[in-house]
py3Dmol code that shows the C-alpha trace and the ligand (Angstrom):
import py3Dmol

protein = """\
ATOM      1  CA  MET A   1     -28.619  39.706  47.435  1.00  0.00           C
ATOM      2  CA  SER A   2     -28.010  35.982  47.472  1.00  0.00           C
ATOM      3  CA  ARG A   3     -24.805  34.438  46.413  1.00  0.00           C
ATOM      4  CA  GLU A   4     -24.341  30.725  45.966  1.00  0.00           C
ATOM      5  CA  SER A   5     -21.838  29.278  48.386  1.00  0.00           C
ATOM      6  CA  PRO A   6     -19.326  26.753  47.023  1.00  0.00           C
ATOM      7  CA  LEU A   7     -20.910  24.053  49.163  1.00  0.00           C
ATOM      8  CA  GLU A   8     -24.376  24.569  47.717  1.00  0.00           C
ATOM      9  CA  SER A   9     -23.117  24.207  44.133  1.00  0.00           C
ATOM     10  CA  LEU A  10     -21.237  20.968  44.824  1.00  0.00           C
ATOM     11  CA  PRO A  11     -24.108  18.527  44.117  1.00  0.00           C
ATOM     12  CA  ILE A  12     -24.786  20.293  40.810  1.00  0.00           C
ATOM     13  CA  LEU A  13     -21.145  19.943  39.824  1.00  0.00           C
ATOM     14  CA  GLN A  14     -21.144  16.275  40.753  1.00  0.00           C
ATOM     15  CA  LEU A  15     -24.276  15.651  38.742  1.00  0.00           C
ATOM     16  CA  THR A  16     -22.818  17.467  35.743  1.00  0.00           C
ATOM     17  CA  ALA A  17     -19.546  15.541  35.919  1.00  0.00           C
ATOM     18  CA  THR A  18     -21.378  12.211  36.170  1.00  0.00           C
ATOM     19  CA  THR A  19     -23.526  13.086  33.174  1.00  0.00           C
ATOM     20  CA  VAL A  20     -20.506  14.039  31.071  1.00  0.00           C
ATOM     21  CA  VAL A  21     -18.674  10.810  31.927  1.00  0.00           C
ATOM     22  CA  ALA A  22     -21.767   8.752  31.129  1.00  0.00           C
ATOM     23  CA  LEU A  23     -22.268  10.478  27.786  1.00  0.00           C
ATOM     24  CA  LEU A  24     -18.620  10.080  26.768  1.00  0.00           C
ATOM     25  CA  THR A  25     -18.601   6.406  27.747  1.00  0.00           C
ATOM     26  CA  GLY A  26     -21.744   5.817  25.724  1.00  0.00           C
ATOM     27  CA  PHE A  27     -20.267   7.646  22.755  1.00  0.00           C
ATOM     28  CA  PHE A  28     -17.048   5.609  22.697  1.00  0.00           C
ATOM     29  CA  ILE A  29     -18.792   2.272  23.190  1.00  0.00           C
ATOM     30  CA  GLY A  30     -21.183   3.196  20.399  1.00  0.00           C
ATOM     31  CA  GLN A  31     -18.298   4.105  18.097  1.00  0.00           C
ATOM     32  CA  LYS A  32     -16.457   0.885  18.776  1.00  0.00           C
ATOM     33  CA  PHE A  33     -19.457  -1.226  17.874  1.00  0.00           C
ATOM     34  CA  SER A  34     -20.364   0.781  14.807  1.00  0.00           C
ATOM     35  CA  ASN A  35     -16.763   0.488  13.510  1.00  0.00           C
ATOM     36  CA  ARG A  36     -16.888  -3.257  13.908  1.00  0.00           C
ATOM     37  CA  LYS A  37     -20.157  -3.407  12.014  1.00  0.00           C
ATOM     38  CA  ASP A  38     -18.724  -1.328   9.140  1.00  0.00           C
ATOM     39  CA  ALA A  39     -15.693  -3.597   8.818  1.00  0.00           C
ATOM     40  CA  ASP A  40     -17.865  -6.710   8.676  1.00  0.00           C
ATOM     41  CA  ALA A  41     -20.169  -5.143   6.169  1.00  0.00           C
ATOM     42  CA  MET A  42     -17.394  -4.682   3.607  1.00  0.00           C
ATOM     43  CA  PRO A  43     -15.815  -8.059   2.901  1.00  0.00           C
ATOM     44  CA  THR A  44     -14.705  -6.946  -0.555  1.00  0.00           C
ATOM     45  CA  GLN A  45     -12.568  -4.141   0.844  1.00  0.00           C
ATOM     46  CA  LYS A  46     -11.097  -6.512   3.370  1.00  0.00           C
ATOM     47  CA  ALA A  47     -10.164  -8.939   0.634  1.00  0.00           C
ATOM     48  CA  GLN A  48      -8.470  -6.198  -1.355  1.00  0.00           C
ATOM     49  CA  ALA A  49      -6.516  -4.777   1.600  1.00  0.00           C
ATOM     50  CA  GLU A  50      -2.867  -5.705   1.495  1.00  0.00           C
ATOM     51  CA  GLU A  51      -0.311  -5.923   4.218  1.00  0.00           C
ATOM     52  CA  THR A  52       2.179  -3.104   4.124  1.00  0.00           C
ATOM     53  CA  ASP A  53       5.865  -3.771   3.756  1.00  0.00           C
ATOM     54  CA  SER A  54       8.069  -3.018   6.709  1.00  0.00           C
ATOM     55  CA  ASP A  55      11.437  -1.284   6.403  1.00  0.00           C
ATOM     56  CA  SER A  56      13.268  -4.605   6.398  1.00  0.00           C
ATOM     57  CA  ASP A  57      11.584  -5.515   3.107  1.00  0.00           C
ATOM     58  CA  LEU A  58      13.153  -2.608   1.265  1.00  0.00           C
ATOM     59  CA  ASP A  59      15.453  -3.333  -1.672  1.00  0.00           C
ATOM     60  CA  GLU A  60      19.005  -2.035  -1.569  1.00  0.00           C
ATOM     61  CA  ALA A  61      19.531   1.704  -1.785  1.00  0.00           C
ATOM     62  CA  PRO A  62      21.895   3.329  -4.321  1.00  0.00           C
ATOM     63  CA  VAL A  63      25.467   3.644  -3.125  1.00  0.00           C
ATOM     64  CA  GLY A  64      25.909   7.285  -4.130  1.00  0.00           C
ATOM     65  CA  LYS A  65      23.701  10.338  -4.114  1.00  0.00           C
ATOM     66  CA  VAL A  66      22.236  12.346  -6.983  1.00  0.00           C
ATOM     67  CA  ASP A  67      24.033  15.686  -7.088  1.00  0.00           C
ATOM     68  CA  VAL A  68      20.995  17.997  -7.031  1.00  0.00           C
ATOM     69  CA  LYS A  69      23.066  21.082  -7.874  1.00  0.00           C
ATOM     70  CA  LYS A  70      23.544  19.712 -11.383  1.00  0.00           C
ATOM     71  CA  TYR A  71      19.812  19.737 -12.091  1.00  0.00           C
ATOM     72  CA  GLY A  72      16.900  22.172 -12.116  1.00  0.00           C
ATOM     73  CA  ASP A  73      13.865  21.630  -9.950  1.00  0.00           C
ATOM     74  CA  ASN A  74      12.031  19.339 -12.328  1.00  0.00           C
ATOM     75  CA  PHE A  75      11.739  16.102 -10.331  1.00  0.00           C
ATOM     76  CA  LYS A  76       9.527  13.040 -10.668  1.00  0.00           C
ATOM     77  CA  MET A  77       8.924   9.520  -9.515  1.00  0.00           C
ATOM     78  CA  VAL A  78       7.916   6.836 -12.004  1.00  0.00           C
ATOM     79  CA  LEU A  79       5.908   3.713 -11.243  1.00  0.00           C
ATOM     80  CA  VAL A  80       6.652   0.932 -13.705  1.00  0.00           C
ATOM     81  CA  VAL A  81       3.729  -1.501 -13.734  1.00  0.00           C
ATOM     82  CA  ARG A  82       3.888  -5.075 -15.076  1.00  0.00           C
ATOM     83  CA  THR A  83       1.186  -5.551 -17.695  1.00  0.00           C
ATOM     84  CA  ASP A  84       1.774  -9.292 -18.183  1.00  0.00           C
ATOM     85  CA  LEU A  85       0.241 -10.345 -14.851  1.00  0.00           C
ATOM     86  CA  GLY A  86      -3.363  -9.415 -15.592  1.00  0.00           C
ATOM     87  CA  MET A  87      -3.757  -7.431 -12.376  1.00  0.00           C
ATOM     88  CA  THR A  88      -7.060  -5.649 -11.747  1.00  0.00           C
ATOM     89  CA  LYS A  89      -7.113  -1.851 -11.504  1.00  0.00           C
ATOM     90  CA  GLY A  90      -7.560  -2.120  -7.753  1.00  0.00           C
ATOM     91  CA  LYS A  91      -4.550  -4.399  -7.460  1.00  0.00           C
ATOM     92  CA  VAL A  92      -2.416  -2.050  -9.561  1.00  0.00           C
ATOM     93  CA  ALA A  93      -3.499   0.916  -7.445  1.00  0.00           C
ATOM     94  CA  ALA A  94      -2.586  -0.867  -4.203  1.00  0.00           C
ATOM     95  CA  GLN A  95       0.791  -2.011  -5.571  1.00  0.00           C
ATOM     96  CA  CYS A  96       1.598   1.514  -6.804  1.00  0.00           C
ATOM     97  CA  GLY A  97       0.808   2.762  -3.306  1.00  0.00           C
ATOM     98  CA  HIS A  98       3.289   0.243  -1.889  1.00  0.00           C
ATOM     99  CA  ALA A  99       5.963   1.300  -4.391  1.00  0.00           C
ATOM    100  CA  THR A 100       5.530   5.007  -3.638  1.00  0.00           C
ATOM    101  CA  LEU A 101       5.851   4.377   0.084  1.00  0.00           C
ATOM    102  CA  ALA A 102       8.877   2.102  -0.349  1.00  0.00           C
ATOM    103  CA  CYS A 103      10.648   4.697  -2.513  1.00  0.00           C
ATOM    104  CA  TYR A 104       9.798   7.419  -0.014  1.00  0.00           C
ATOM    105  CA  LYS A 105      11.177   5.417   2.910  1.00  0.00           C
ATOM    106  CA  SER A 106      14.317   4.474   1.029  1.00  0.00           C
ATOM    107  CA  ALA A 107      14.950   8.011  -0.254  1.00  0.00           C
ATOM    108  CA  MET A 108      14.443   9.433   3.234  1.00  0.00           C
ATOM    109  CA  LYS A 109      17.525   7.507   4.282  1.00  0.00           C
ATOM    110  CA  SER A 110      19.647   7.577   1.147  1.00  0.00           C
ATOM    111  CA  ASN A 111      18.788  10.899  -0.493  1.00  0.00           C
ATOM    112  CA  PRO A 112      16.728  13.242   1.705  1.00  0.00           C
ATOM    113  CA  GLU A 113      17.700  16.305  -0.312  1.00  0.00           C
ATOM    114  CA  VAL A 114      16.131  14.925  -3.490  1.00  0.00           C
ATOM    115  CA  LEU A 115      13.046  13.964  -1.528  1.00  0.00           C
ATOM    116  CA  ARG A 116      12.663  17.486  -0.145  1.00  0.00           C
ATOM    117  CA  ILE A 117      12.862  19.114  -3.566  1.00  0.00           C
ATOM    118  CA  TRP A 118      10.346  16.656  -5.004  1.00  0.00           C
ATOM    119  CA  GLU A 119       7.944  17.219  -2.104  1.00  0.00           C
ATOM    120  CA  ARG A 120       8.230  20.970  -2.490  1.00  0.00           C
ATOM    121  CA  THR A 121       7.608  20.924  -6.244  1.00  0.00           C
ATOM    122  CA  GLY A 122       4.396  18.918  -6.576  1.00  0.00           C
ATOM    123  CA  GLN A 123       5.552  15.288  -6.144  1.00  0.00           C
ATOM    124  CA  ALA A 124       5.043  14.330  -9.767  1.00  0.00           C
ATOM    125  CA  LYS A 125       4.372  10.628 -10.320  1.00  0.00           C
ATOM    126  CA  VAL A 126       4.070   8.956 -13.703  1.00  0.00           C
ATOM    127  CA  ALA A 127       2.763   5.428 -14.278  1.00  0.00           C
ATOM    128  CA  LEU A 128       4.504   3.490 -17.063  1.00  0.00           C
ATOM    129  CA  LYS A 129       4.215  -0.051 -18.345  1.00  0.00           C
ATOM    130  CA  CYS A 130       6.588  -2.925 -18.834  1.00  0.00           C
ATOM    131  CA  ASP A 131       5.772  -6.489 -19.848  1.00  0.00           C
ATOM    132  CA  SER A 132       8.205  -8.760 -17.996  1.00  0.00           C
ATOM    133  CA  GLU A 133       9.988  -9.250 -14.702  1.00  0.00           C
ATOM    134  CA  ASP A 134      13.376  -9.409 -16.462  1.00  0.00           C
ATOM    135  CA  LYS A 135      12.899  -5.976 -18.009  1.00  0.00           C
ATOM    136  CA  MET A 136      11.807  -4.638 -14.645  1.00  0.00           C
ATOM    137  CA  LEU A 137      14.948  -5.953 -12.940  1.00  0.00           C
ATOM    138  CA  ASP A 138      17.143  -4.459 -15.680  1.00  0.00           C
ATOM    139  CA  LEU A 139      15.508  -1.053 -15.158  1.00  0.00           C
ATOM    140  CA  GLN A 140      16.088  -1.315 -11.419  1.00  0.00           C
ATOM    141  CA  ALA A 141      19.796  -2.026 -11.937  1.00  0.00           C
ATOM    142  CA  ILE A 142      20.192   0.885 -14.353  1.00  0.00           C
ATOM    143  CA  ALA A 143      18.414   3.235 -11.933  1.00  0.00           C
ATOM    144  CA  LEU A 144      20.697   2.180  -9.067  1.00  0.00           C
ATOM    145  CA  SER A 145      23.763   2.723 -11.236  1.00  0.00           C
ATOM    146  CA  LEU A 146      22.624   6.357 -11.673  1.00  0.00           C
ATOM    147  CA  ASN A 147      22.185   6.696  -7.892  1.00  0.00           C
ATOM    148  CA  LEU A 148      18.400   6.769  -8.215  1.00  0.00           C
ATOM    149  CA  THR A 149      16.207   5.141  -5.589  1.00  0.00           C
ATOM    150  CA  ALA A 150      14.564   2.018  -7.054  1.00  0.00           C
ATOM    151  CA  GLN A 151      12.179  -0.214  -5.140  1.00  0.00           C
ATOM    152  CA  SER A 152      10.335  -3.189  -6.604  1.00  0.00           C
ATOM    153  CA  ILE A 153       7.291  -4.587  -4.865  1.00  0.00           C
ATOM    154  CA  CYS A 154       6.979  -8.346  -4.392  1.00  0.00           C
ATOM    155  CA  ASP A 155       3.427  -9.551  -4.149  1.00  0.00           C
ATOM    156  CA  ALA A 156       2.599 -11.696  -1.144  1.00  0.00           C
ATOM    157  CA  GLY A 157       0.374 -13.761  -3.420  1.00  0.00           C
ATOM    158  CA  ARG A 158      -2.721 -14.053  -1.259  1.00  0.00           C
ATOM    159  CA  THR A 159      -4.833 -12.545  -4.014  1.00  0.00           C
ATOM    160  CA  GLN A 160      -4.921 -12.805  -7.796  1.00  0.00           C
ATOM    161  CA  ILE A 161      -1.305 -13.610  -8.744  1.00  0.00           C
ATOM    162  CA  ALA A 162       1.534 -15.975  -7.864  1.00  0.00           C
ATOM    163  CA  ALA A 163       3.419 -15.314  -4.625  1.00  0.00           C
ATOM    164  CA  GLY A 164       6.684 -13.433  -5.033  1.00  0.00           C
ATOM    165  CA  SER A 165       5.893 -11.880  -8.406  1.00  0.00           C
ATOM    166  CA  ARG A 166       7.278  -8.401  -8.767  1.00  0.00           C
ATOM    167  CA  THR A 167       4.351  -6.181  -9.645  1.00  0.00           C
ATOM    168  CA  VAL A 168       5.514  -2.556  -9.662  1.00  0.00           C
ATOM    169  CA  LEU A 169       8.929  -0.885  -9.705  1.00  0.00           C
ATOM    170  CA  GLY A 170       9.157   2.613  -8.266  1.00  0.00           C
ATOM    171  CA  ILE A 171      12.073   4.764  -9.454  1.00  0.00           C
ATOM    172  CA  GLY A 172      12.978   8.071  -7.834  1.00  0.00           C
ATOM    173  CA  PRO A 173      12.116  10.658  -6.965  1.00  0.00           C
ATOM    174  CA  GLY A 174      14.908  12.088  -9.076  1.00  0.00           C
ATOM    175  CA  PRO A 175      15.656  14.752 -11.676  1.00  0.00           C
ATOM    176  CA  VAL A 176      13.511  14.217 -14.785  1.00  0.00           C
ATOM    177  CA  GLU A 177      16.596  14.108 -17.066  1.00  0.00           C
ATOM    178  CA  LEU A 178      18.112  11.323 -14.992  1.00  0.00           C
ATOM    179  CA  VAL A 179      14.923   9.272 -14.569  1.00  0.00           C
ATOM    180  CA  ASP A 180      14.273   9.533 -18.320  1.00  0.00           C
ATOM    181  CA  GLN A 181      17.660   7.914 -18.970  1.00  0.00           C
ATOM    182  CA  VAL A 182      16.167   4.804 -17.341  1.00  0.00           C
ATOM    183  CA  THR A 183      12.510   4.834 -18.395  1.00  0.00           C
ATOM    184  CA  GLY A 184      12.278   7.418 -21.201  1.00  0.00           C
ATOM    185  CA  HIS A 185      11.508   4.662 -23.731  1.00  0.00           C
ATOM    186  CA  LEU A 186       8.539   3.192 -21.815  1.00  0.00           C
ATOM    187  CA  LYS A 187       4.904   3.910 -22.696  1.00  0.00           C
ATOM    188  CA  LEU A 188       2.445   5.483 -20.287  1.00  0.00           C
ATOM    189  CA  LEU A 189       0.182   3.000 -18.484  1.00  0.00           C
TER     190      LEU A 189
END
"""
ligand_1 = """\
14
NAG
C 26.797 8.122 -8.020
O 27.459 8.211 -6.792
C 28.857 7.939 -6.878
C 29.392 7.901 -5.480
O 28.994 9.027 -4.738
C 29.510 8.985 -7.760
O 30.872 8.714 -7.876
C 28.845 8.995 -9.118
O 29.360 10.035 -9.916
C 27.352 9.159 -8.998
N 26.731 8.987 -10.301
C 25.817 9.822 -10.777
C 25.294 9.529 -12.140
O 25.416 10.806 -10.149
"""
view = py3Dmol.view(width=600, height=400)
view.addModel(protein, "pdb")
view.setStyle({"model": 0}, {"cartoon": {"style": "trace"}})
view.addModel(ligand_1, "xyz")
view.setStyle({"model": 1}, {"stick": {}})
view.zoomTo()
view.show()
């Protein structure tokens, strides 16, 4: 009966460990280079990518909170999109993404209870249209007066449209009845 002593198995272990390290190193170096190649190969995606807004760019939050006890559990967020800027579909999609995130961040601070209900009940989002910056600002003021989160996105202007234009206004999440008091008259995008 022969049993391997710990000393005899040591070189095997060393060899195995060296092989594993070499393979992992090769794998990670390979990944790094292939990522770089992918990024270079897609200039159009790079051009469409937009910088995200940081917390400091958020618009003011409503002073009061929506009293959720007064409403059922029918909640939604609306994304009001300017149609007078001639944005491409890709641009609109990116700006709506910004608006959703800005509303989420703002609501997390100012109205976490509303946010929780909305998240639990399907996170409805509805895209609507509006044809001027003035109308958009009016809607934002009305939403704030009802204690609804309202965040407008200012375009940085590196692509397609003039710097500083407001592109999309996100309102809510909030109870459908309340949000409809602000945007019930707008048409779907
Ligand atoms: C908004 O919040 C203020 C302050 O908490 C409150 O007095 C007011 O009734 C609220 N308005 C609505 C529409 O919920």
